[in-house]
C-alpha positions in Angstrom: 31.0 -12.5 0.4 29.4 -12.2 -3.0 29.3 -9.3 -5.4 26.5 -7.7 -7.3 26.7 -5.3 -10.2 23.7 -2.9 -10.7 23.5 -1.4 -14.2 21.6 1.5 -15.7 20.9 3.3 -12.4 19.1 6.6 -13.3 21.2 9.7 -12.5 18.6 11.2 -10.1 18.5 7.9 -8.1 22.2 7.7 -7.9 22.4 11.3 -6.7 19.9 10.6 -4.0 21.7 7.4 -3.0 25.0 9.3 -2.8 23.5 12.0 -0.7 21.9 9.5 1.7 25.2 7.6 2.0 27.0 10.8 2.9 24.3 11.8 5.4 24.5 8.3 7.1 28.3 8.3 6.9 28.4 5.1 4.9 30.1 4.2 1.6 27.8 3.9 -1.4 28.1 0.1 -1.2 27.3 0.1 2.5 24.3 2.3 2.0 22.9 0.0 -0.7 23.4 -3.0 1.5 21.8 -1.2 4.5 18.8 -0.1 2.4 18.3 -3.6 0.8 18.5 -5.2 4.2 16.0 -2.8 5.7 13.5 -3.1 2.9 13.7 -6.9 2.7 13.4 -7.3 6.5 10.2 -5.2 6.5 8.7 -6.9 3.5 5.8 -9.3 4.5 6.6 -13.0 4.2 5.1 -14.6 1.1 2.9 -16.8 3.3 1.4 -13.7 5.0 0.9 -12.1 1.6 -0.9 -15.2 0.4 -3.1 -15.2 3.5 -3.9 -11.5 2.9 -4.7 -12.2 -0.8 -7.0 -15.0 0.2 -8.9 -12.8 2.7 -9.2 -10.1 0.1 -10.5 -12.6 -2.5 -13.0 -13.9 0.0 -14.3 -10.4 0.7 -14.6 -9.7 -3.0 -16.6 -12.9 -3.5 -19.0 -11.9 -0.7 -19.5 -8.5 -2.3 -20.1 -10.0 -5.7 -23.0 -12.0 -4.2 -24.6 -8.7 -3.3 -24.4 -7.2 -6.7 -27.8 -6.4 -8.1 -29.6 -7.3 -4.9 -30.8 -3.8 -3.9 -34.5 -3.7 -4.7 -36.4 -0.5 -4.3 -39.1 1.4 -6.1 -37.6 4.7 -4.9 -35.2 6.9 -7.0 -31.5 6.2 -6.3 -30.9 9.8 -5.4 -33.6 9.6 -2.7 -32.2 6.3 -1.3 -28.7 7.8 -1.2 -29.9 11.0 0.4 -31.6 9.0 3.1 -28.5 6.9 3.7 -26.3 9.9 4.1 -28.9 11.6 6.4 -28.9 8.6 8.7 -25.1 8.6 9.1 -23.6 10.0 12.3 -21.3 13.0 11.8 -18.3 11.2 13.2 -15.4 12.8 15.0 -14.1 16.3 14.4 -10.9 16.4 12.4 -8.7 19.5 12.4 -7.1 19.8 9.0 
């Protein structure tokens, strides 16, 4: 097994880490290993991240082709008001 030293841990972070380790009944070292393993296993693979980045870039390129294409002789406020009036109310949300 390898070792790792982490320096300059902020006091509030160390306090939270100690509290979490105690709650989970782990040593401080065990809690750090557990948290690192959990976060790294949930992180998307770099290939998936690259694919997502490419989809986002493709969408941005499509949007950029639309910039400046809205042609109307009406006032923007009137156009916007008409768009909002045409929208459906959607579903009710109880906040």
